[in-house]
N, C-alpha and C positions, 0 to 999 in steps of 0.2 A: 504494499499500500504506500502510496506516496502522500507524505504529510504536507500540510500547509506551511508556508514560509513565514517567519516572524519578521519584524522590522529590521533585524540584523541579517536577514537572508538565509537563516538557518532553519532546518525542518523542526516543527514544534508540534509535538503530540497533544498537549493540553489545549493549544489553540484550535487544532483540528477537531478534537473531541468537543469542545465548547461550541464550535460552529455547527457541527452535526447535531448536537442536542438543541440548539436554537432552531434549526430547520425542522427537527422533529416536533418540537412544541409548537412552532408556527403552524405546521400542517395539522396538528391535533386540534388547534384552536379553530382553524378554518373548517375541518371535517366536522367539529362539534357544533357548527352552526346548523347542520342538518340533523334533526332528531332521529329520523328513520328513513329508510328507503327500501324498495322492493327490488330484489335480485332473483331473477328466474322463478318468481312466484313465492319466494321466501322474504319475509320482512326482516330487516336487519335494523336493530335499535342501537344507537350510538349514545354514549353519555358525554356530557360536557366536562371539560377539563376545569377544575376549580382553581381559583387564584393561589390557594395554599400549596397545591400540588406544583404549580408553575414555579412558585417562589422557592420551594424546597428543591426542585429539579435544577432550575437554572442558577439559583443563588449559590449552591455548592460549587457548580462548575465555573461560574464567573469568579468566585472567590479563589478557586484553585489557579485559574489563569492569572489573576492579578497577583497572587502570592508568588507564583513562578517567575512572572516578570520582575517582580520586586527582588526576588532572591538573585536573579541573573543580573539585575542592574546594580545591586549593592556591592558586588565585587569588582566592578569595572574601575572605579576611581578610588578605590580603597588602598591607596599606597601609604605605607607608614614611612615617614622620613627617618625615624629612628627605630630600625628594627631591633627586636630584642637580641641581646648577645648572651652567649653562654659563658658562664664563669666557672 
């Protein structure tokens, strides 16, 4: 599988996972607008996605993405002018 590239041009699994989750939730919301439909004589009922489910699903993924970006960014300019010496 090919991962999406982050702003540094590197493959990013968490960004890809977050984007796929966003697409799934968006599709679920759109599909949830229809309460039921008939398919070959069978009625299929759909339930609506609740706000709490959306927040729980996307909130954790967005938090993981932001935490990962923050973790990557915190090491870039973290140069210690006086590195510890061993005595």
